[in-house]
N, C-alpha and C positions, 0 to 999 in steps of 0.2 A: 318126426315130431319130438321136440325137446321139451319134456314135461308130461307126466302122466296123471295130471289132474283131470277134472271133468272135461275141460276144453280140449286138451291134447287127446284124450281117449275118444271124444266125440268126433274129432277130425279124423283120427285113425280109422274108426269104424266106418265113417262115411267114405273115405278113400277105398277101403277094402270092399265096401258094398258096390262101388263103381268099377271094381276090377283093377284098381291101381295098387301096386305094391307099396306098403307103408310100414315103417318101423317106428315104434314109440320108445323113447328112452326115459326112464324114471329112476332117480337115485334111491328112492324109498319105495314103500308099498304104494301102489296106485291109489290115488284119491285119499292120501293120508295127511295132507297139509291143508291148504286152503279149501279143498273139497271134502274135508273130513266131516264127521258127524252123522246123525241119522235123519236129519230133516232140514229143510229150508223153506222160506216163504216164497210162494209164487204170486205174482201180481201183474196185471196189465197196467195198473196205476203207476204213472211216472209224471214227472214235471214237464216232459217234452213229448209232443205228438209222435215224433219219429220213433221214440223209445216204446211208446204204447203200441204202435204198429208192429214193431219187431217182436215185442212180447206176445202179441196176438198170433203172429206167425209161429213163434216157438211153442205156444200152447197147443196148436194143432199138430205140430211135429211130436210133441210129447205124447199125444194120443196115439200116434203111429208107433212110437217106441213101445208104448204100453201093450199094443197089440202084438208086437214082435216078442216082447218079454213074457206075455201071457198073464200080466198082472197090472192093474192101474198104478201109475207112477206119481199121480197127484191126487190128494184127498180134496174133493170138491166142497170145501167149507166156506169159500169166499174170503175176501180180505177187506178190512176197514182201514181207512186212512183218516187220522184226526189231527187237529192243529189248525192254526190260522191260515197256513199255506195250502190247506186241502182244497180250497176253492180253485186255486191255480192248477192243481192236478186234475180237478174235474174238468176244467176248460181244455186241458190237453187231451183228456179222454174224449171229450165231445168233438174236438177237432179231428181226432183219429177215427171217429165213428164207433167207439167202443161202448158197450152197455155199461151204465153206471147209474147211481142214484145218490142224492144228498139226503141224509136222514138226520133227524133231530135227536138229542139226548133222550133216552127212555123209549125210543122206537122199538116196537116188537120185532123189527127186522134185525136188531142187534143181538148177538149172542157172544158176550164177552165176559171175562171174569172181573171186570171193573167198568165203571161208567165212563162215557166220553163227556167232555165239558162244553162242547159246542157242536155245531153242525159237522157231520163227518161224511166222508165219501165212501160209499159201498161199491166195491168191485166184485161183482158176482162170479167172475171167472178166476178169481184168486183162489189160493188154497195152500196146502202143505206138500212140498215135494218130498217124496220118500227116498232119501239119499241112498239108503241101504239097497233098495230095489234098483235104483239107477246104477249104482256101482256094480251090482251083480250082473246086470244086463250088459254094461259096457265092457267089463273085464272079460266076460265070456265071448262077446262079439269081436273084441280086439285081438284075441288070441294071446300069444306070449308077448309080454312087455319086457324089454331089456332092462333089468334092474341094475343099472350102472350109471355113474355120473358122466355126463357129456362134458369133457374137460376143455375141448377146443372145437370151435366151429370156424371154418374159413371157406371162402369162395375159391374155386379152382377155375381154370379156363373152360371146363365143361360142366360144372355143377357146384356142389357143396361137399366138403369133406368134414366128417365128424370123427373126432378121436375120443373114445370112451374106454377107460381102462387100458387093456392091452390091444384093443381092436381099433382099426381104422376103416371107416366105411365111406364110400362115395355115393352121393344121391343127386338126382336132378334138381331138387329143391329142398329147403328146410323151413320148418315153422318153429319159432320159439314161443312157448306159452308155459313158462316155468314159474309162474307166480312170483314169489319174493326173489327168486334167482334170475328173473328176466333181465333186470338192468345190467348186471355184469355180463351175462351171455350176449345181450344185444350190443353192448359196448365193444365187444371183441370183433364185431363185424361192422362197426361204425354207425350204429343206431343208438340215438340218445333217448333213454326212457327214464322218467323221474325215479330217482333211487330212494326217496325218503320212505322210512318205515316206522310204524308205531305198533304197540301191542294192543290186541283186542281179545276180549273174553266174553263169551255168551254163557249165562248161568241158567240152570233149570231148577224150578221150585215145585213143591207139591201143590196140586189143585185141591181146593177144599170141596167137600161134598156138595155145597150149594152152587158151585160153578156150573154154568150151563153145559149140557152135552154137546159135543161137536162144535166147540167154539171157533169163531172166525179168527183168522190171523189179524194182527193189529200192527199198524205203523203209526207212531205218533211223531209228528214233525218238530216237536219241541217249541220252546218259547222262553221268555225270561224266567230263570229259576228252574226250568224243567229240561231234562235232557231229551233229545230225540231218542226213540226206541224202536225196535222191531220185536214182535212177540208172536208166539204160536205154540200150539200143542206139539210137544216132542214125543218122548216115550209115553206110553199109557200112564195117565194120571199126573203128568208133569207139564209145566208151562215154561217155555224157554224165553228168556229176555236178554237182549243185548242193548246196550245204550251208548250214546255219544258221551264220552268222558273228556274232561278238559285235557287238551293236548299235553300240557305240562305234566299231567299225572300218568300218562301212558307213553311218554317219549321213549324212543328206543334206548337211549343211553341209561335210563333208569334201571333197566333190566326187567325180566319177565315177572319175577316175584313181587316187586313193588307195584308194578302195573296191575297185576291180578288183585292185590289187596285194595288198591284204589278203586278199581272197577267194581269189585264185590260190594264195597261200601256204597257206591253210587246206585247200583242196581237194586241192592237190598232195601235201601231207603226208599227208592221209587216204588217197589212192590208193596212195602208196608203202608205207604201213603195213598197209592192210587189203585191197588188191586185187592179189594176185599175178598175175592174168590180165590186168592193164592196165599199160601203160607210163606212168609218172608224168611225162609230157611233153605239155603242153596243145597241141593243134593247132587248136583252134577255140574260140570263146566266143560266148555269147548274153547280151546285157545287157538288163535291164528294170528298171522301178521296182517297188517293193514297199511295201505298207502294213503296217507292223509291228503296227498295232492290230487287224488283221483276220487270221483264220485260215481253215481249212476252214469254210465256212458261206456262207449266202446271206442277204442282207438287202434288203428292199424298202421304200421310203419313198415316200409320195405326198403331194402338195399340189395339190388341185384336179385339173386335167387333166394334170398332169405327174407321171410315175412315174420313180423313180430306183432303179437296182439297183447294188449294189456287193458286193464280196467278193474273195477270193483263190482261186486254183486253180479257175477257173470253166470252163476249156476242156472238161473231161470232161462238163460238164452242158450244153454248147451246144445240142444239138437239143431237149432238154427245156426249157431256158430260152426257146428260140425259141417253143415252144408256149405256155408259161405267160405270157410277156410279151405275145405277140400277143393272147391272150384278154383280158389285163388292159387293154391299150390299147383294145380294142373295147368292153368292158363297164364300164370305169372301176373295176374292183376293185383291191385290193391283195393280192398273193400273200402267203402265210404265210412267215415267216422259217424258216430251217432251220439245224441244227447248233448251235454255241455261241451263236448270236445269237437262237435261238428263245425266244419269250416265252410 
């Protein structure tokens, strides 16, 4: 496993559970980059029925992880999806047979720190993934992670060779799931992965006393003049908000500092206008890299004994990806793509 984020650790843990030897390489602390933070939104709601079905399978597997960890890994608060495109997401949930409901503004079923402006999709299986708990479980289950940079990956006549630091190791197969580092590593074995990157920042704001207890997660799909957002309760008493920011304002060449300033302005303005239950005063932030060419979806690429997985918003699929990728590493198969990448 090249990459010790949530996907790499999940696949490592599943291979070990099946009695297969597995090694995970991570240049930094496990789950410190794209998998960082204390919380994520979980949702069955997606624009594509196959993604809804995969999320439902992952939800059941998260429950199994929770039993093994001895603590729930998802807070069952539900997720709300608002915006003109929410009806299409509801259609996808209906096609997948997932429980959902369309609710009107002001419905007593809504528990949010701000109003919705039109009919919204209620996903009762949604909630907040407790990343800190998932991290503790996976790191313990995976055992020792090799904290070293995998510098070279190449196929050999009998398998795959990985050069990391002063060590050279040979394996039957390799999985590349290194987040922002995936394109360069994949290119070394002849696999083309979109390399574009932009900066992304999620900010946390204090919840006001009048905010409802146990608020639902919220996804707003955006529209003219309004950014799309994802929102959820993070640390106690705080509300996390991430937003779609104009690509020109968060382009990679601008640098992180300029992108953070632009993102903070967009998100703070949104909070001040749309969320009366939240103070428009950022008290925390979580930075990560983002690939603008990818969206909700899963894509798997293989060359010989090397499998590559990439996509965005993968945390909610972690236990399912662990199973899928472990099986593919064992039998040499290539999993089917899902979502907008499906062929």
